[in-house]
Backbone as XML, in Angstrom:
<?xml version="1.0"?>
<chain id="A" units="angstrom">
  <residue number="1" name="LEU">
    <atom name="N" x="-185.585" y="-47.982" z="-87.457"/>
    <atom name="CA" x="-184.011" y="-47.576" z="-87.088"/>
    <atom name="C" x="-184.319" y="-48.227" z="-86.025"/>
  </residue>
  <residue number="2" name="ARG">
    <atom name="N" x="-184.942" y="-47.165" z="-85.246"/>
    <atom name="CA" x="-184.844" y="-47.588" z="-83.798"/>
    <atom name="C" x="-185.667" y="-48.424" z="-83.126"/>
  </residue>
  <residue number="3" name="ARG">
    <atom name="N" x="-186.483" y="-49.421" z="-84.574"/>
    <atom name="CA" x="-186.650" y="-50.993" z="-83.736"/>
    <atom name="C" x="-185.851" y="-51.356" z="-84.177"/>
  </residue>
  <residue number="4" name="VAL">
    <atom name="N" x="-185.100" y="-51.808" z="-85.152"/>
    <atom name="CA" x="-184.088" y="-51.814" z="-85.175"/>
    <atom name="C" x="-183.079" y="-52.344" z="-83.858"/>
  </residue>
  <residue number="5" name="LEU">
    <atom name="N" x="-182.689" y="-51.119" z="-83.684"/>
    <atom name="CA" x="-181.790" y="-51.028" z="-82.696"/>
    <atom name="C" x="-182.164" y="-51.460" z="-80.889"/>
  </residue>
  <residue number="6" name="SER">
    <atom name="N" x="-183.643" y="-51.510" z="-81.453"/>
    <atom name="CA" x="-184.291" y="-51.986" z="-79.770"/>
    <atom name="C" x="-184.463" y="-53.539" z="-80.133"/>
  </residue>
  <residue number="7" name="ASP">
    <atom name="N" x="-184.506" y="-54.102" z="-81.037"/>
    <atom name="CA" x="-184.621" y="-55.552" z="-81.266"/>
    <atom name="C" x="-182.923" y="-56.208" z="-81.354"/>
  </residue>
  <residue number="8" name="TYR">
    <atom name="N" x="-181.915" y="-55.228" z="-82.625"/>
    <atom name="CA" x="-181.104" y="-56.363" z="-81.961"/>
    <atom name="C" x="-179.433" y="-55.575" z="-81.670"/>
  </residue>
  <residue number="9" name="PRO">
    <atom name="N" x="-178.835" y="-55.575" z="-80.609"/>
    <atom name="CA" x="-177.483" y="-55.342" z="-79.337"/>
    <atom name="C" x="-176.670" y="-55.389" z="-81.365"/>
  </residue>
  <residue number="10" name="ILE">
    <atom name="N" x="-175.818" y="-54.504" z="-80.961"/>
    <atom name="CA" x="-174.803" y="-53.935" z="-82.095"/>
    <atom name="C" x="-173.820" y="-53.895" z="-81.746"/>
  </residue>
  <residue number="11" name="ARG">
    <atom name="N" x="-172.847" y="-54.230" z="-81.976"/>
    <atom name="CA" x="-171.018" y="-53.313" z="-81.843"/>
    <atom name="C" x="-171.213" y="-53.033" z="-83.007"/>
  </residue>
  <residue number="12" name="ILE">
    <atom name="N" x="-169.476" y="-51.318" z="-82.859"/>
    <atom name="CA" x="-169.035" y="-50.933" z="-83.659"/>
    <atom name="C" x="-168.057" y="-50.627" z="-83.927"/>
  </residue>
  <residue number="13" name="GLY">
    <atom name="N" x="-167.091" y="-50.641" z="-84.652"/>
    <atom name="CA" x="-165.868" y="-50.940" z="-84.944"/>
    <atom name="C" x="-165.855" y="-49.891" z="-86.557"/>
  </residue>
  <residue number="14" name="ARG">
    <atom name="N" x="-164.579" y="-49.779" z="-86.695"/>
    <atom name="CA" x="-164.290" y="-48.444" z="-87.739"/>
    <atom name="C" x="-162.586" y="-48.803" z="-88.478"/>
  </residue>
  <residue number="15" name="SER">
    <atom name="N" x="-162.707" y="-48.480" z="-89.321"/>
    <atom name="CA" x="-161.418" y="-48.823" z="-90.400"/>
    <atom name="C" x="-161.464" y="-47.246" z="-91.617"/>
  </residue>
  <residue number="16" name="GLY">
    <atom name="N" x="-160.531" y="-46.474" z="-90.866"/>
    <atom name="CA" x="-160.813" y="-45.316" z="-91.365"/>
    <atom name="C" x="-162.089" y="-44.625" z="-91.366"/>
  </residue>
  <residue number="17" name="LEU">
    <atom name="N" x="-162.873" y="-44.284" z="-93.151"/>
    <atom name="CA" x="-164.226" y="-44.108" z="-93.667"/>
    <atom name="C" x="-164.638" y="-45.117" z="-93.191"/>
  </residue>
  <residue number="18" name="THR">
    <atom name="N" x="-165.273" y="-46.147" z="-92.283"/>
    <atom name="CA" x="-165.801" y="-47.405" z="-92.425"/>
    <atom name="C" x="-165.816" y="-47.715" z="-91.561"/>
  </residue>
  <residue number="19" name="LEU">
    <atom name="N" x="-167.417" y="-47.499" z="-91.320"/>
    <atom name="CA" x="-168.124" y="-48.193" z="-89.472"/>
    <atom name="C" x="-168.025" y="-49.812" z="-89.919"/>
  </residue>
  <residue number="20" name="LEU">
    <atom name="N" x="-168.104" y="-50.439" z="-88.947"/>
    <atom name="CA" x="-167.892" y="-52.006" z="-89.048"/>
    <atom name="C" x="-169.008" y="-51.787" z="-88.101"/>
  </residue>
  <residue number="21" name="LEU">
    <atom name="N" x="-170.150" y="-52.088" z="-87.994"/>
    <atom name="CA" x="-171.630" y="-53.100" z="-86.647"/>
    <atom name="C" x="-171.790" y="-54.424" z="-87.589"/>
  </residue>
  <residue number="22" name="ILE">
    <atom name="N" x="-171.843" y="-55.575" z="-86.054"/>
    <atom name="CA" x="-171.273" y="-56.229" z="-86.061"/>
    <atom name="C" x="-173.375" y="-56.802" z="-85.065"/>
  </residue>
  <residue number="23" name="SER">
    <atom name="N" x="-173.589" y="-57.417" z="-85.732"/>
    <atom name="CA" x="-174.755" y="-57.510" z="-84.905"/>
    <atom name="C" x="-175.224" y="-59.258" z="-84.722"/>
  </residue>
  <residue number="24" name="GLU">
    <atom name="N" x="-176.608" y="-60.039" z="-84.292"/>
    <atom name="CA" x="-176.974" y="-61.588" z="-84.932"/>
    <atom name="C" x="-176.788" y="-61.793" z="-85.454"/>
  </residue>
  <residue number="25" name="ALA">
    <atom name="N" x="-176.295" y="-63.498" z="-85.857"/>
    <atom name="CA" x="-176.657" y="-63.748" z="-87.207"/>
    <atom name="C" x="-178.028" y="-63.835" z="-87.728"/>
  </residue>
  <residue number="26" name="GLY">
    <atom name="N" x="-177.667" y="-63.439" z="-89.771"/>
    <atom name="CA" x="-178.908" y="-62.986" z="-89.776"/>
    <atom name="C" x="-179.094" y="-62.144" z="-90.333"/>
  </residue>
  <residue number="27" name="VAL">
    <atom name="N" x="-179.142" y="-61.077" z="-89.152"/>
    <atom name="CA" x="-179.736" y="-59.778" z="-89.268"/>
    <atom name="C" x="-179.365" y="-58.783" z="-89.746"/>
  </residue>
  <residue number="28" name="ALA">
    <atom name="N" x="-177.395" y="-58.802" z="-90.235"/>
    <atom name="CA" x="-177.154" y="-57.395" z="-90.858"/>
    <atom name="C" x="-178.184" y="-57.243" z="-92.492"/>
  </residue>
  <residue number="29" name="ASN">
    <atom name="N" x="-179.097" y="-57.961" z="-93.043"/>
    <atom name="CA" x="-179.789" y="-56.583" z="-94.293"/>
    <atom name="C" x="-181.452" y="-55.492" z="-93.639"/>
  </residue>
  <residue number="30" name="ALA">
    <atom name="N" x="-181.671" y="-56.625" z="-92.512"/>
    <atom name="CA" x="-182.071" y="-56.091" z="-91.098"/>
    <atom name="C" x="-181.616" y="-54.287" z="-91.225"/>
  </residue>
  <residue number="31" name="ILE">
    <atom name="N" x="-180.918" y="-54.935" z="-90.258"/>
    <atom name="CA" x="-180.116" y="-53.311" z="-90.059"/>
    <atom name="C" x="-179.938" y="-52.378" z="-91.110"/>
  </residue>
  <residue number="32" name="GLY">
    <atom name="N" x="-179.448" y="-53.006" z="-92.248"/>
    <atom name="CA" x="-179.001" y="-52.049" z="-93.518"/>
    <atom name="C" x="-180.294" y="-51.445" z="-93.992"/>
  </residue>
  <residue number="33" name="GLN">
    <atom name="N" x="-180.998" y="-52.001" z="-93.866"/>
    <atom name="CA" x="-181.988" y="-51.519" z="-94.411"/>
    <atom name="C" x="-182.813" y="-50.286" z="-94.166"/>
  </residue>
  <residue number="34" name="ALA">
    <atom name="N" x="-182.487" y="-50.562" z="-92.963"/>
    <atom name="CA" x="-182.895" y="-49.996" z="-91.822"/>
    <atom name="C" x="-182.262" y="-48.472" z="-91.639"/>
  </residue>
  <residue number="35" name="ILE">
    <atom name="N" x="-180.925" y="-48.327" z="-91.939"/>
    <atom name="CA" x="-180.394" y="-47.234" z="-91.674"/>
    <atom name="C" x="-180.662" y="-46.592" z="-93.715"/>
  </residue>
  <residue number="36" name="ASP">
    <atom name="N" x="-180.533" y="-47.629" z="-94.906"/>
    <atom name="CA" x="-180.484" y="-46.915" z="-95.710"/>
    <atom name="C" x="-181.662" y="-46.038" z="-95.558"/>
  </residue>
  <residue number="37" name="GLU">
    <atom name="N" x="-183.146" y="-46.091" z="-95.651"/>
    <atom name="CA" x="-184.289" y="-45.474" z="-94.431"/>
    <atom name="C" x="-184.522" y="-44.809" z="-94.145"/>
  </residue>
  <residue number="38" name="SER">
    <atom name="N" x="-183.424" y="-45.150" z="-93.133"/>
    <atom name="CA" x="-183.649" y="-43.799" z="-92.200"/>
    <atom name="C" x="-183.267" y="-41.998" z="-92.883"/>
  </residue>
  <residue number="39" name="THR">
    <atom name="N" x="-183.892" y="-41.365" z="-91.640"/>
    <atom name="CA" x="-183.025" y="-40.182" z="-92.152"/>
    <atom name="C" x="-181.666" y="-39.432" z="-91.744"/>
  </residue>
  <residue number="40" name="PHE">
    <atom name="N" x="-180.588" y="-41.195" z="-91.231"/>
    <atom name="CA" x="-179.845" y="-40.402" z="-91.771"/>
    <atom name="C" x="-179.022" y="-40.561" z="-93.180"/>
  </residue>
  <residue number="41" name="ASP">
    <atom name="N" x="-178.373" y="-39.400" z="-93.205"/>
    <atom name="CA" x="-177.778" y="-39.349" z="-94.872"/>
    <atom name="C" x="-176.713" y="-38.629" z="-95.001"/>
  </residue>
  <residue number="42" name="GLU">
    <atom name="N" x="-175.767" y="-38.772" z="-94.324"/>
    <atom name="CA" x="-175.043" y="-38.859" z="-94.132"/>
    <atom name="C" x="-173.492" y="-39.892" z="-94.579"/>
  </residue>
  <residue number="43" name="GLN">
    <atom name="N" x="-173.867" y="-41.702" z="-94.894"/>
    <atom name="CA" x="-173.160" y="-42.304" z="-95.386"/>
    <atom name="C" x="-173.596" y="-42.056" z="-97.008"/>
  </residue>
  <residue number="44" name="GLU">
    <atom name="N" x="-172.028" y="-42.652" z="-97.394"/>
    <atom name="CA" x="-172.334" y="-42.825" z="-99.002"/>
    <atom name="C" x="-173.350" y="-44.144" z="-98.924"/>
  </residue>
  <residue number="45" name="GLY">
    <atom name="N" x="-173.389" y="-45.327" z="-98.828"/>
    <atom name="CA" x="-173.903" y="-46.610" z="-98.595"/>
    <atom name="C" x="-174.038" y="-47.084" z="-97.600"/>
  </residue>
  <residue number="46" name="THR">
    <atom name="N" x="-174.764" y="-48.191" z="-97.796"/>
    <atom name="CA" x="-174.402" y="-49.043" z="-96.890"/>
    <atom name="C" x="-173.947" y="-50.880" z="-97.510"/>
  </residue>
  <residue number="47" name="LEU">
    <atom name="N" x="-173.566" y="-51.852" z="-96.784"/>
    <atom name="CA" x="-173.278" y="-53.415" z="-97.565"/>
    <atom name="C" x="-173.206" y="-54.616" z="-96.204"/>
  </residue>
  <residue number="48" name="ALA">
    <atom name="N" x="-174.284" y="-55.557" z="-96.706"/>
    <atom name="CA" x="-174.482" y="-56.339" z="-95.302"/>
    <atom name="C" x="-174.243" y="-57.443" z="-96.010"/>
  </residue>
  <residue number="49" name="GLY">
    <atom name="N" x="-173.771" y="-58.212" z="-94.593"/>
    <atom name="CA" x="-173.739" y="-59.603" z="-95.186"/>
    <atom name="C" x="-174.381" y="-60.241" z="-93.516"/>
  </residue>
  <residue number="50" name="ASP">
    <atom name="N" x="-174.297" y="-61.696" z="-93.217"/>
    <atom name="CA" x="-174.868" y="-62.044" z="-92.683"/>
    <atom name="C" x="-174.891" y="-61.105" z="-91.535"/>
  </residue>
  <residue number="51" name="ASN">
    <atom name="N" x="-173.956" y="-61.544" z="-90.431"/>
    <atom name="CA" x="-174.220" y="-60.502" z="-89.297"/>
    <atom name="C" x="-173.275" y="-58.688" z="-89.123"/>
  </residue>
  <residue number="52" name="THR">
    <atom name="N" x="-172.874" y="-58.973" z="-90.265"/>
    <atom name="CA" x="-172.184" y="-57.188" z="-90.317"/>
    <atom name="C" x="-172.441" y="-56.164" z="-91.626"/>
  </residue>
  <residue number="53" name="ILE">
    <atom name="N" x="-172.036" y="-54.853" z="-91.036"/>
    <atom name="CA" x="-173.195" y="-54.261" z="-91.787"/>
    <atom name="C" x="-171.571" y="-53.376" z="-91.843"/>
  </residue>
  <residue number="54" name="LEU">
    <atom name="N" x="-171.364" y="-52.675" z="-93.710"/>
    <atom name="CA" x="-170.222" y="-51.538" z="-93.431"/>
    <atom name="C" x="-170.888" y="-50.363" z="-94.243"/>
  </residue>
  <residue number="55" name="VAL">
    <atom name="N" x="-171.397" y="-49.553" z="-93.455"/>
    <atom name="CA" x="-171.658" y="-48.261" z="-93.912"/>
    <atom name="C" x="-169.905" y="-47.583" z="-93.722"/>
  </residue>
  <residue number="56" name="LEU">
    <atom name="N" x="-170.081" y="-46.451" z="-94.565"/>
    <atom name="CA" x="-169.262" y="-46.116" z="-95.770"/>
    <atom name="C" x="-169.985" y="-44.411" z="-95.911"/>
  </residue>
  <residue number="57" name="PHE">
    <atom name="N" x="-168.215" y="-43.865" z="-95.528"/>
    <atom name="CA" x="-168.975" y="-42.572" z="-96.064"/>
    <atom name="C" x="-167.203" y="-41.961" z="-96.849"/>
  </residue>
  <residue number="58" name="ALA">
    <atom name="N" x="-167.712" y="-41.130" z="-97.323"/>
    <atom name="CA" x="-167.446" y="-39.849" z="-98.475"/>
    <atom name="C" x="-165.426" y="-38.485" z="-96.756"/>
  </residue>
  <residue number="59" name="ASN">
    <atom name="N" x="-166.466" y="-38.273" z="-96.123"/>
    <atom name="CA" x="-165.303" y="-38.127" z="-95.352"/>
    <atom name="C" x="-165.347" y="-38.263" z="-93.738"/>
  </residue>
  <residue number="60" name="GLU">
    <atom name="N" x="-164.469" y="-37.513" z="-92.857"/>
    <atom name="CA" x="-164.451" y="-37.800" z="-91.329"/>
    <atom name="C" x="-165.685" y="-37.087" z="-90.877"/>
  </residue>
  <residue number="61" name="GLU">
    <atom name="N" x="-165.530" y="-36.402" z="-91.514"/>
    <atom name="CA" x="-167.151" y="-35.305" z="-90.833"/>
    <atom name="C" x="-168.064" y="-36.044" z="-90.318"/>
  </residue>
  <residue number="62" name="ARG">
    <atom name="N" x="-168.381" y="-36.226" z="-92.217"/>
    <atom name="CA" x="-170.068" y="-36.893" z="-92.306"/>
    <atom name="C" x="-169.647" y="-38.123" z="-91.633"/>
  </residue>
  <residue number="63" name="LEU">
    <atom name="N" x="-168.658" y="-38.798" z="-91.262"/>
    <atom name="CA" x="-168.221" y="-39.821" z="-90.343"/>
    <atom name="C" x="-169.325" y="-39.504" z="-88.996"/>
  </residue>
  <residue number="64" name="GLU">
    <atom name="N" x="-168.174" y="-39.353" z="-88.821"/>
    <atom name="CA" x="-168.642" y="-38.329" z="-87.251"/>
    <atom name="C" x="-169.772" y="-37.645" z="-86.243"/>
  </residue>
  <residue number="65" name="THR">
    <atom name="N" x="-170.513" y="-37.625" z="-87.613"/>
    <atom name="CA" x="-171.753" y="-36.854" z="-87.113"/>
    <atom name="C" x="-172.494" y="-38.116" z="-87.071"/>
  </residue>
  <residue number="66" name="TRP">
    <atom name="N" x="-173.024" y="-39.225" z="-88.473"/>
    <atom name="CA" x="-173.759" y="-40.154" z="-88.385"/>
    <atom name="C" x="-173.396" y="-41.125" z="-86.932"/>
  </residue>
  <residue number="67" name="LEU">
    <atom name="N" x="-171.812" y="-40.894" z="-86.790"/>
    <atom name="CA" x="-171.568" y="-41.961" z="-85.432"/>
    <atom name="C" x="-172.709" y="-41.254" z="-84.209"/>
  </residue>
  <residue number="68" name="GLU">
    <atom name="N" x="-172.584" y="-39.953" z="-84.198"/>
    <atom name="CA" x="-173.207" y="-39.401" z="-82.588"/>
    <atom name="C" x="-174.549" y="-39.423" z="-82.671"/>
  </residue>
  <residue number="69" name="ARG">
    <atom name="N" x="-175.034" y="-39.470" z="-84.178"/>
    <atom name="CA" x="-176.417" y="-39.159" z="-83.954"/>
    <atom name="C" x="-176.841" y="-40.486" z="-83.611"/>
  </residue>
  <residue number="70" name="PHE">
    <atom name="N" x="-176.032" y="-41.544" z="-84.446"/>
    <atom name="CA" x="-176.138" y="-43.003" z="-83.927"/>
    <atom name="C" x="-176.354" y="-43.450" z="-82.693"/>
  </residue>
  <residue number="71" name="GLU">
    <atom name="N" x="-174.909" y="-43.038" z="-82.620"/>
    <atom name="CA" x="-175.251" y="-43.792" z="-81.371"/>
    <atom name="C" x="-175.966" y="-42.225" z="-79.470"/>
  </residue>
  <residue number="72" name="ALA">
    <atom name="N" x="-176.506" y="-41.929" z="-80.364"/>
    <atom name="CA" x="-178.085" y="-40.977" z="-79.434"/>
    <atom name="C" x="-178.788" y="-41.652" z="-79.941"/>
  </residue>
  <residue number="73" name="LEU">
    <atom name="N" x="-178.987" y="-41.777" z="-80.343"/>
    <atom name="CA" x="-180.261" y="-42.404" z="-81.213"/>
    <atom name="C" x="-180.354" y="-44.261" z="-79.963"/>
  </residue>
  <residue number="74" name="ARG">
    <atom name="N" x="-179.254" y="-44.802" z="-80.154"/>
    <atom name="CA" x="-179.269" y="-46.145" z="-79.790"/>
    <atom name="C" x="-179.223" y="-46.139" z="-78.043"/>
  </residue>
  <residue number="75" name="SER">
    <atom name="N" x="-178.607" y="-44.689" z="-77.914"/>
    <atom name="CA" x="-179.183" y="-44.501" z="-76.159"/>
    <atom name="C" x="-179.994" y="-44.320" z="-76.378"/>
  </residue>
  <residue number="76" name="THR">
    <atom name="N" x="-180.660" y="-43.842" z="-76.408"/>
    <atom name="CA" x="-182.581" y="-43.370" z="-75.766"/>
    <atom name="C" x="-183.331" y="-44.458" z="-76.196"/>
  </residue>
  <residue number="77" name="VAL">
    <atom name="N" x="-183.021" y="-45.481" z="-77.211"/>
    <atom name="CA" x="-183.525" y="-46.575" z="-77.807"/>
    <atom name="C" x="-183.172" y="-47.832" z="-76.036"/>
  </residue>
  <residue number="78" name="HIS">
    <atom name="N" x="-182.368" y="-47.250" z="-75.839"/>
    <atom name="CA" x="-181.224" y="-48.517" z="-74.815"/>
    <atom name="C" x="-181.944" y="-47.800" z="-73.182"/>
  </residue>
  <residue number="79" name="MET">
    <atom name="N" x="-182.233" y="-46.857" z="-72.984"/>
    <atom name="CA" x="-182.319" y="-46.272" z="-72.117"/>
    <atom name="C" x="-184.318" y="-46.888" z="-71.619"/>
  </residue>
  <residue number="80" name="LYS">
    <atom name="N" x="-184.714" y="-46.715" z="-73.003"/>
    <atom name="CA" x="-186.237" y="-46.816" z="-72.376"/>
    <atom name="C" x="-186.790" y="-47.936" z="-72.872"/>
  </residue>
  <residue number="81" name="GLY">
    <atom name="N" x="-185.620" y="-48.446" z="-73.225"/>
    <atom name="CA" x="-186.507" y="-50.546" z="-73.156"/>
    <atom name="C" x="-186.525" y="-50.109" z="-74.519"/>
  </residue>
  <residue number="82" name="PRO">
    <atom name="N" x="-187.040" y="-51.819" z="-74.928"/>
    <atom name="CA" x="-188.012" y="-51.788" z="-76.661"/>
    <atom name="C" x="-189.264" y="-51.041" z="-76.638"/>
  </residue>
  <residue number="83" name="ILE">
    <atom name="N" x="-188.944" y="-51.289" z="-77.979"/>
    <atom name="CA" x="-190.652" y="-50.070" z="-78.326"/>
    <atom name="C" x="-191.056" y="-51.384" z="-79.196"/>
  </residue>
  <residue number="84" name="ARG">
    <atom name="N" x="-192.116" y="-51.260" z="-79.321"/>
    <atom name="CA" x="-192.816" y="-53.095" z="-79.690"/>
    <atom name="C" x="-193.943" y="-51.888" z="-80.779"/>
  </residue>
</chain>
C-alpha cells in the first residue's frame, strides 16, 4: 500500500459508510488489491473500477479509524517522497 500511495495520487470522497478513492485511469485494481493485502482490516471490502475504488465499512467508527490510518500513511509517503 505504501508503494501504491507513493506512485499514484488519490482523491478521497465519502458517501455514508463508503469511501470513494479516485486516482488515475487504469490503476484502481492495483490500489484496491494493495488495500486488500495491507494490514488495514477495518473495511468490509473494496470494489474497483477503472479509476475509482469504493471502500465499504460496517460502521462509522471503523470508517473513521481506517481513514485516520490511511491519511497518516499517505502523509508519511508524501513527506519522504516516492519509495522505490
